[in-house]
DSSP file (Angstrom, degrees, kcal/mol; ACC not computed):
  #  RESIDUE AA STRUCTURE BP1 BP2  ACC     N-H-->O    O-->H-N    N-H-->O    O-->H-N    TCO  KAPPA ALPHA  PHI   PSI    X-CA   Y-CA   Z-CA
    1    1 A M    >         0   0    0      0, 0.0     3,-1.1     0, 0.0     6,-0.9   0.000 360.0 360.0 360.0 -36.9   -2.0   31.2  -19.9
    2    2 A A  T 3   +     0   0    0      1,-0.2     0, 0.0     2,-0.1     0, 0.0   0.477 360.0  88.2 -78.0   0.9   -0.7   33.8  -22.3
    3    3 A S  T 3  S-     0   0    0      1,-0.1    -1,-0.2     5,-0.1     5,-0.1   0.674 106.9-111.1 -72.1 -15.5    1.5   35.1  -19.5
    4    4 A G  S <  S+     0   0    0     -3,-1.1     4,-0.2     3,-0.7    -2,-0.1   0.377  89.7 113.4 101.2  -3.0    4.3   32.7  -20.6
    5    5 A L  S    S+     0   0    0      2,-0.2     3,-0.1     1,-0.1    -3,-0.1   0.937  99.5   4.5 -66.8 -46.5    4.0   30.5  -17.5
    6    6 A F  S    S+     0   0    0     -5,-0.4     2,-0.4     1,-0.3    -1,-0.1   0.737 143.2  20.1-104.9 -34.1    2.7   27.5  -19.4
    7    7 A F        -     0   0    0     -6,-0.9    -3,-0.7     4,-0.0    -1,-0.3  -0.981  61.1-159.9-143.9 123.3    2.8   28.6  -23.0
    8    8 A N    >>  -     0   0    0     -2,-0.4     4,-1.4    -4,-0.2     3,-0.7  -0.894   1.2-165.8-108.1 107.2    4.9   31.4  -24.4
    9    9 A P  H 3> S+     0   0    0      0, 0.0     4,-2.3     0, 0.0    -1,-0.1   0.795  87.6  62.4 -63.1 -26.8    3.5   32.6  -27.7
   10   10 A L  H 3> S+     0   0    0      2,-0.2     4,-1.9     1,-0.2     5,-0.1   0.875 101.8  50.8 -66.4 -36.3    6.7   34.5  -28.5
   11   11 A K  H <> S+     0   0    0     -3,-0.7     4,-1.6     2,-0.2    -1,-0.2   0.882 109.5  50.7 -67.5 -37.3    8.6   31.3  -28.5
   12   12 A L  H  X S+     0   0    0     -4,-1.4     4,-1.3     1,-0.2    -2,-0.2   0.900 109.3  51.2 -65.0 -39.9    6.1   29.8  -30.9
   13   13 A L  H  < S+     0   0    0     -4,-2.3    -2,-0.2     1,-0.2    -1,-0.2   0.880 106.7  55.3 -63.3 -37.1    6.5   32.8  -33.1
   14   14 A R  H  < S+     0   0    0     -4,-1.9     4,-0.3     1,-0.2    -1,-0.2   0.877 116.5  34.6 -64.4 -38.2   10.3   32.4  -33.0
   15   15 A V  H  X S+     0   0    0     -4,-1.6     4,-2.4     1,-0.2    -1,-0.2   0.550  94.1  92.0 -94.3  -7.6   10.2   28.8  -34.3
   16   16 A A  H  X S+     0   0    0     -4,-1.3     4,-2.8     1,-0.2     5,-0.3   0.897  83.1  51.6 -57.6 -45.8    7.2   29.2  -36.6
   17   17 A P  H  > S+     0   0    0      0, 0.0     4,-2.4     0, 0.0    -1,-0.2   0.907 112.2  47.7 -60.0 -38.1    9.2   30.0  -39.8
   18   18 A L  H  > S+     0   0    0     -4,-0.3     4,-2.1    -3,-0.2    -2,-0.2   0.921 113.8  46.4 -66.8 -43.6   11.3   26.9  -39.3
   19   19 A L  H  X S+     0   0    0     -4,-2.4     4,-1.9     2,-0.2    -1,-0.2   0.907 115.0  46.4 -65.5 -41.8    8.3   24.7  -38.6
   20   20 A I  H  X S+     0   0    0     -4,-2.8     4,-2.1    -5,-0.2    -2,-0.2   0.914 113.1  48.6 -68.9 -42.4    6.4   26.0  -41.6
   21   21 A T  H  X S+     0   0    0     -4,-2.4     4,-2.5    -5,-0.3    -1,-0.2   0.882 109.3  53.6 -64.9 -37.3    9.4   25.8  -44.0
   22   22 A T  H  X S+     0   0    0     -4,-2.1     4,-2.3    -5,-0.2    -1,-0.2   0.901 107.7  51.3 -62.8 -40.0   10.0   22.2  -42.8
   23   23 A S  H  X S+     0   0    0     -4,-1.9     4,-2.2     2,-0.2    -2,-0.2   0.911 110.4  48.7 -62.3 -42.2    6.4   21.4  -43.7
   24   24 A A  H  X S+     0   0    0     -4,-2.1     4,-2.4     1,-0.2    -2,-0.2   0.897 111.7  49.2 -65.4 -39.7    6.9   22.9  -47.1
   25   25 A L  H  X S+     0   0    0     -4,-2.5     4,-2.8     2,-0.2    -2,-0.2   0.882 109.9  50.8 -68.6 -36.8   10.1   20.9  -47.7
   26   26 A I  H  X S+     0   0    0     -4,-2.3     4,-2.2     2,-0.2    -1,-0.2   0.910 111.1  49.3 -64.8 -41.0    8.5   17.7  -46.6
   27   27 A Y  H  X S+     0   0    0     -4,-2.2     4,-1.9     2,-0.2    -2,-0.2   0.919 113.6  46.2 -62.5 -43.9    5.6   18.3  -49.0
   28   28 A A  H  X S+     0   0    0     -4,-2.4     4,-2.4     2,-0.2    -2,-0.2   0.904 112.3  49.7 -66.6 -41.7    8.1   19.1  -51.8
   29   29 A W  H  X S+     0   0    0     -4,-2.8     4,-2.2     2,-0.2    -1,-0.2   0.878 107.8  55.0 -66.0 -36.2   10.2   16.0  -51.0
   30   30 A D  H  X S+     0   0    0     -4,-2.2     4,-2.3     2,-0.2    -1,-0.2   0.924 110.4  45.0 -61.8 -44.2    7.1   13.9  -51.0
   31   31 A E  H  X S+     0   0    0     -4,-1.9     4,-2.5     2,-0.2    -2,-0.2   0.895 111.8  53.1 -64.9 -39.6    6.2   15.0  -54.5
   32   32 A R  H  < S+     0   0    0     -4,-2.4    -2,-0.2     1,-0.2    -1,-0.2   0.847 114.7  41.9 -63.9 -34.3    9.8   14.5  -55.6
   33   33 A W  H  < S+     0   0    0     -4,-2.2     4,-0.3    -5,-0.2    -2,-0.2   0.851 118.5  45.1 -79.5 -36.2    9.7   11.0  -54.3
   34   34 A Y  H >< S+     0   0    0     -4,-2.3     3,-0.9    -5,-0.2     4,-0.3   0.906 105.9  54.6 -78.6 -45.1    6.2   10.2  -55.6
   35   35 A L  G >< S+     0   0    0     -4,-2.5     3,-1.8     1,-0.2     4,-0.4   0.813  92.2  67.1 -70.0 -33.6    6.2   11.5  -59.2
   36   36 A P  G >  S+     0   0    0      0, 0.0     3,-1.2     0, 0.0     4,-0.3   0.753  87.6  71.7 -61.3 -20.2    9.3    9.8  -60.7
   37   37 A G  G X  S+     0   0    0     -3,-0.9     3,-0.9    -4,-0.3    -2,-0.2   0.811  91.4  58.5 -61.5 -28.6    7.5    6.4  -60.4
   38   38 A F  G <  S+     0   0    0     -3,-1.8    -1,-0.3    -4,-0.3     9,-0.1   0.713  96.7  62.8 -72.0 -19.9    5.2    7.6  -63.2
   39   39 A L  G <  S+     0   0    0     -3,-1.2    -1,-0.2    -4,-0.4    -2,-0.2   0.516  74.9 112.1 -86.7  -4.6    8.2    8.0  -65.5
   40   40 A R  S X  S-     0   0    0     -3,-0.9     3,-1.5    -4,-0.3     7,-0.2  -0.438  73.3-127.3 -70.5 143.6    9.2    4.3  -65.5
   41   41 A S  G >  S+     0   0    0      1,-0.3     3,-1.4     2,-0.2     4,-0.3   0.822 105.5  60.9 -64.7 -32.2    8.8    2.6  -68.8
   42   42 A E  G 3  S+     0   0    0      1,-0.3    -1,-0.3     2,-0.1     4,-0.2   0.648 106.7  47.8 -71.5 -11.0    6.7   -0.3  -67.4
   43   43 A H  G <> S+     0   0    0     -3,-1.5     4,-2.9     1,-0.1    -1,-0.3   0.254  77.4 111.5-107.5  11.3    4.1    2.3  -66.2
   44   44 A K  H <> S+     0   0    0     -3,-1.4     4,-1.8     1,-0.2    -1,-0.1   0.881  77.4  46.9 -57.1 -44.6    3.8    4.2  -69.5
   45   45 A S  H  > S+     0   0    0     -4,-0.3     4,-0.6     1,-0.2    -1,-0.2   0.912 116.9  43.5 -67.7 -40.7    0.3    3.1  -70.4
   46   46 A E  H >> S+     0   0    0      1,-0.2     4,-2.5     2,-0.2     3,-0.7   0.869 109.8  58.2 -69.8 -35.0   -1.1    3.8  -66.9
   47   47 A T  H 3X S+     0   0    0     -4,-2.9     4,-2.4     1,-0.2    -2,-0.2   0.892  98.6  58.1 -62.5 -40.8    0.8    7.1  -66.7
   48   48 A E  H 3< S+     0   0    0     -4,-1.8    -1,-0.2     1,-0.2    -2,-0.2   0.766 115.9  35.7 -64.0 -24.3   -0.9    8.5  -69.8
   49   49 A T  H << S+     0   0    0     -3,-0.7     4,-0.4    -4,-0.6    -2,-0.2   0.796 125.5  36.9 -95.9 -33.1   -4.3    8.0  -68.2
   50   50 A I  H  X S+     0   0    0     -4,-2.5     4,-2.0     2,-0.1     3,-0.3   0.881 104.5  64.2 -88.3 -41.1   -3.5    8.8  -64.6
   51   51 A L  H  X S+     0   0    0     -4,-2.4     4,-2.9    -5,-0.3     5,-0.3   0.849  95.8  55.8 -61.4 -41.2   -1.0   11.6  -64.7
   52   52 A P  H  > S+     0   0    0      0, 0.0     4,-2.2     0, 0.0    -1,-0.2   0.929 112.6  42.7 -59.0 -43.1   -3.1   14.3  -66.4
   53   53 A S  H  > S+     0   0    0     -4,-0.4     4,-2.4    -3,-0.3    -2,-0.2   0.859 113.0  54.0 -70.5 -33.0   -5.8   14.1  -63.6
   54   54 A N  H  X S+     0   0    0     -4,-2.0     4,-2.5     2,-0.2    -1,-0.2   0.935 111.0  44.7 -64.5 -45.3   -3.1   13.9  -61.0
   55   55 A F  H  X S+     0   0    0     -4,-2.9     4,-2.8     2,-0.2     5,-0.2   0.883 111.6  53.5 -66.3 -37.9   -1.4   17.1  -62.2
   56   56 A R  H  X S+     0   0    0     -4,-2.2     4,-1.6    -5,-0.3    -1,-0.2   0.941 111.5  45.6 -59.6 -46.6   -4.8   18.8  -62.5
   57   57 A R  H  X>S+     0   0    0     -4,-2.4     4,-2.2     2,-0.2     5,-0.7   0.909 112.5  51.2 -63.9 -42.0   -5.6   17.9  -58.9
   58   58 A F  I  X>S+     0   0    0     -4,-2.5     4,-1.9     1,-0.2     5,-1.1   0.938 112.8  44.3 -61.3 -46.3   -2.1   19.1  -57.8
   59   59 A F  I  <5S+     0   0    0     -4,-2.8    -1,-0.2     1,-0.2    -2,-0.2   0.723 113.7  51.4 -75.5 -18.9   -2.4   22.4  -59.5
   60   60 A E  I  <5S+     0   0    0     -4,-1.6    -1,-0.2    -5,-0.2    -2,-0.2   0.848 134.6   6.4 -79.4 -35.0   -5.9   22.9  -58.2
   61   61 A Q  I  X5S+     0   0    0     -4,-2.2     4,-1.4    -5,-0.2     3,-0.5   0.765 123.0  60.0-115.7 -41.7   -5.1   22.2  -54.6
   62   62 A G  I  X<S+     0   0    0     -4,-1.9     4,-2.5    -5,-0.7    -3,-0.2   0.823  98.9  59.0 -65.2 -33.1   -1.3   21.8  -54.2
   63   63 A V  H  ><S+     0   0    0     -5,-1.1     4,-2.9     1,-0.2     5,-0.2   0.884 105.1  50.9 -64.1 -36.9   -0.5   25.3  -55.4
   64   64 A F  H  > S+     0   0    0     -3,-0.5     4,-2.2     2,-0.2    -1,-0.2   0.858 109.5  51.0 -68.7 -34.0   -2.6   26.7  -52.6
   65   65 A I  H  X S+     0   0    0     -4,-1.4     4,-2.5     2,-0.2    -2,-0.2   0.949 114.4  42.5 -65.5 -48.5   -0.8   24.6  -50.1
   66   66 A V  H  X S+     0   0    0     -4,-2.5     4,-2.4     2,-0.2    -2,-0.2   0.930 117.3  46.1 -65.2 -46.3    2.6   25.7  -51.3
   67   67 A A  H  X S+     0   0    0     -4,-2.9     4,-2.4    -5,-0.2    -1,-0.2   0.885 113.5  50.7 -64.8 -37.8    1.6   29.4  -51.7
   68   68 A G  H  X S+     0   0    0     -4,-2.2     4,-2.4    -5,-0.2    -2,-0.2   0.922 111.1  46.7 -65.2 -44.4    0.0   29.3  -48.2
   69   69 A L  H  X S+     0   0    0     -4,-2.5     4,-2.1     2,-0.2    -2,-0.2   0.905 113.9  48.3 -65.1 -40.9    3.0   27.8  -46.5
   70   70 A N  H  X S+     0   0    0     -4,-2.4     4,-2.4     2,-0.2    -2,-0.2   0.893 111.2  50.6 -66.0 -38.8    5.3   30.3  -48.2
   71   71 A T  H  X S+     0   0    0     -4,-2.4     4,-2.6     2,-0.2    -2,-0.2   0.899 110.4  49.8 -64.9 -40.5    3.0   33.2  -47.3
   72   72 A L  H  X S+     0   0    0     -4,-2.4     4,-2.6     2,-0.2     5,-0.2   0.889 110.0  50.8 -64.7 -38.6    3.0   31.9  -43.7
   73   73 A T  H  X S+     0   0    0     -4,-2.1     4,-2.0     2,-0.2    -2,-0.2   0.934 112.4  46.3 -64.3 -45.0    6.8   31.7  -43.7
   74   74 A V  H  X S+     0   0    0     -4,-2.4     4,-2.4     1,-0.2    -2,-0.2   0.937 114.8  46.9 -61.5 -46.8    7.1   35.3  -45.0
   75   75 A S  H  X S+     0   0    0     -4,-2.6     4,-2.5     1,-0.2    -2,-0.2   0.891 113.4  46.6 -67.9 -39.4    4.6   36.7  -42.5
   76   76 A T  H  X S+     0   0    0     -4,-2.6     4,-2.1     2,-0.2    -1,-0.2   0.845 112.1  51.9 -72.3 -30.8    6.0   34.9  -39.5
   77   77 A S  H  X S+     0   0    0     -4,-2.0     4,-2.2    -5,-0.2    -2,-0.2   0.928 112.3  45.5 -66.4 -44.5    9.5   36.0  -40.5
   78   78 A V  H  X S+     0   0    0     -4,-2.4     4,-2.0     2,-0.2    -2,-0.2   0.917 111.6  52.8 -63.3 -42.9    8.4   39.6  -40.8
   79   79 A A  H  X S+     0   0    0     -4,-2.5     4,-2.2     1,-0.2    -1,-0.2   0.907 109.4  49.2 -60.7 -40.9    6.5   39.4  -37.5
   80   80 A N  H  X S+     0   0    0     -4,-2.1     4,-1.3     1,-0.2    -1,-0.2   0.918 111.7  48.5 -63.1 -42.6    9.7   38.1  -35.8
   81   81 A L  H  < S+     0   0    0     -4,-2.2     4,-0.3     1,-0.2    -1,-0.2   0.799 116.8  43.0 -69.1 -27.7   11.7   41.0  -37.3
   82   82 A L  H  < S+     0   0    0     -4,-2.0     3,-0.2    -5,-0.2    -1,-0.2   0.787 110.0  54.2 -87.7 -29.0    9.1   43.5  -36.2
   83   83 A T  H  < S-     0   0    0     -4,-2.2    -2,-0.2    -5,-0.2    -3,-0.1   0.939 129.2  -0.5 -76.4 -46.7    8.3   42.3  -32.7
   84   84 A D  S  X S+     0   0    0     -4,-1.3     4,-2.0    -5,-0.2     3,-0.5  -0.303  70.9 153.8-143.1  53.5   11.7   42.1  -31.0
   85   85 A R  H  > S+     0   0    0     -4,-0.3     4,-2.7     1,-0.2     5,-0.2   0.864  73.2  55.7 -57.1 -43.0   14.4   43.2  -33.4
   86   86 A P  H  > S+     0   0    0      0, 0.0     4,-2.3     0, 0.0    -1,-0.2   0.894 109.2  48.0 -59.9 -37.7   16.9   44.4  -30.8
   87   87 A V  H  > S+     0   0    0     -3,-0.5     4,-2.2     2,-0.2    -2,-0.2   0.923 112.2  48.6 -67.0 -43.0   16.8   41.0  -29.1
   88   88 A L  H  <>S+     0   0    0     -4,-2.0     5,-2.5     1,-0.2     6,-1.2   0.883 112.3  49.0 -63.9 -38.0   17.3   39.2  -32.4
   89   89 A D  H ><5S+     0   0    0     -4,-2.7     3,-0.7     3,-0.2    -1,-0.2   0.896 110.0  51.3 -67.0 -39.2   20.2   41.4  -33.3
   90   90 A C  H 3<5S+     0   0    0     -4,-2.3    -2,-0.2     1,-0.2    -1,-0.2   0.879 113.0  44.9 -64.4 -37.8   21.8   40.9  -29.9
   91   91 A L  T 3<5S-     0   0    0     -4,-2.2    -1,-0.2    -5,-0.1    -2,-0.2   0.493 109.5-127.5 -82.4  -3.7   21.5   37.1  -30.4
   92   92 A R  T < 5S+     0   0    0     -3,-0.7    -3,-0.2    -4,-0.4     4,-0.1   0.808  79.6 113.7  59.6  32.6   22.8   37.5  -33.9
   93   93 A S    >>< +     0   0    0     -5,-2.5     4,-1.4    -6,-0.2     3,-0.9   0.511  44.4  86.2-108.6  -7.3   19.8   35.5  -35.2
   94   94 A S  H 3> S+     0   0    0     -6,-1.2     4,-2.5     1,-0.3     5,-0.2   0.838  83.1  63.0 -63.3 -29.4   18.0   38.3  -37.2
   95   95 A R  H 3> S+     0   0    0      1,-0.2     4,-2.3    -7,-0.2    -1,-0.3   0.842 100.6  52.7 -63.7 -31.2   20.2   37.5  -40.2
   96   96 A W  H <> S+     0   0    0     -3,-0.9     4,-2.6     2,-0.2    -1,-0.2   0.877 108.8  48.8 -71.0 -37.2   18.6   34.0  -40.3
   97   97 A Y  H  X S+     0   0    0     -4,-1.4     4,-2.4     2,-0.2    -2,-0.2   0.900 112.6  48.7 -67.5 -39.3   15.1   35.5  -40.3
   98   98 A W  H  X S+     0   0    0     -4,-2.5     4,-2.7     2,-0.2    -2,-0.2   0.911 112.0  49.2 -64.0 -42.1   16.2   37.8  -43.1
   99   99 A A  H  X S+     0   0    0     -4,-2.3     4,-2.8     2,-0.2     5,-0.3   0.931 113.1  46.0 -63.5 -46.2   17.7   34.9  -45.1
  100  100 A G  H  X S+     0   0    0     -4,-2.6     4,-2.2     1,-0.2     5,-0.2   0.895 113.3  50.4 -63.1 -39.9   14.6   32.8  -44.7
  101  101 A L  H  X S+     0   0    0     -4,-2.4     4,-2.3    -5,-0.2    -2,-0.2   0.929 113.4  45.4 -63.1 -46.0   12.4   35.8  -45.6
  102  102 A G  H  X S+     0   0    0     -4,-2.7     4,-1.8     2,-0.2    -2,-0.2   0.923 114.3  46.6 -65.5 -45.1   14.5   36.5  -48.7
  103  103 A L  H  X S+     0   0    0     -4,-2.8     4,-0.8     2,-0.2    -1,-0.2   0.890 114.5  47.4 -66.9 -37.9   14.7   32.9  -49.9
  104  104 A T  H >X S+     0   0    0     -4,-2.2     3,-0.8    -5,-0.3     4,-0.7   0.902 109.9  52.7 -69.4 -39.8   11.0   32.3  -49.4
  105  105 A A  H >< S+     0   0    0     -4,-2.3     3,-0.9     1,-0.2     4,-0.3   0.852 102.0  61.2 -63.1 -32.9   10.1   35.5  -51.2
  106  106 A C  H >< S+     0   0    0     -4,-1.8     3,-1.4     1,-0.2     4,-0.4   0.784  91.8  66.8 -64.6 -26.2   12.2   34.3  -54.1
  107  107 A H  H X< S+     0   0    0     -4,-0.8     3,-1.4    -3,-0.8     4,-0.3   0.851  92.3  61.1 -61.6 -31.9    9.9   31.3  -54.4
  108  108 A F  G X< S+     0   0    0     -3,-0.9     3,-0.8    -4,-0.7    -1,-0.3   0.663  88.0  72.3 -70.9 -13.6    7.2   33.8  -55.5
  109  109 A L  G <  S+     0   0    0     -3,-1.4     4,-0.3    -4,-0.3    -1,-0.3   0.753  92.4  57.3 -69.4 -22.4    9.3   34.8  -58.5
  110  110 A F  G X> S+     0   0    0     -3,-1.4     4,-1.4    -4,-0.4     3,-0.5   0.605  82.4  87.6 -82.4 -11.7    8.5   31.4  -60.1
  111  111 A V  H <> S+     0   0    0     -3,-0.8     4,-2.0    -4,-0.3     3,-0.5   0.912  85.6  50.7 -58.0 -46.3    4.7   32.0  -59.9
  112  112 A P  H 34 S+     0   0    0      0, 0.0     4,-0.5     0, 0.0    -1,-0.2   0.830 108.6  54.9 -62.2 -27.3    4.5   33.8  -63.3
  113  113 A L  H <4 S+     0   0    0     -3,-0.5    -2,-0.2    -4,-0.3    -3,-0.1   0.833 122.0  24.9 -73.8 -31.1    6.4   30.9  -64.9
  114  114 A I  H  < S+     0   0    0     -4,-1.4    -1,-0.2    -3,-0.5    -3,-0.1   0.490  97.1  91.5-111.6  -4.7    4.1   28.2  -63.7
  115  115 A A     <        0   0    0     -4,-2.0    -2,-0.1     1,-0.3    -1,-0.1   0.865 360.0 360.0 -63.7 -37.1    0.8   30.1  -63.2
  116  116 A Y              0   0    0     -4,-0.5    -1,-0.3    -5,-0.2    -2,-0.1   0.513 360.0 360.0 -83.9 360.0   -0.5   29.5  -66.7
């Protein structure tokens, strides 16, 4: 099976950064869509009781999801660049892996700002 006849793990490695980043963006967009509802004036009394526990839960669990997805994106991008770099250079796609690696690594620069 690992011979590539039915399933080629190298092809999965090639698309893994895109799939993982898409998952992170969907998670972020979901939060972006969900949280503004709490800011509406008609929900002010409920927001003051619900939002603190919601943020506590998010920062207890959600940060690990985001950090995990970003770590997977970085590691699969590096793995792609290390496994078959000449092929990626020939296809002119290594620059996309470098760009994804750099942009994802920049997300970790925000960790000191929100960690406390």
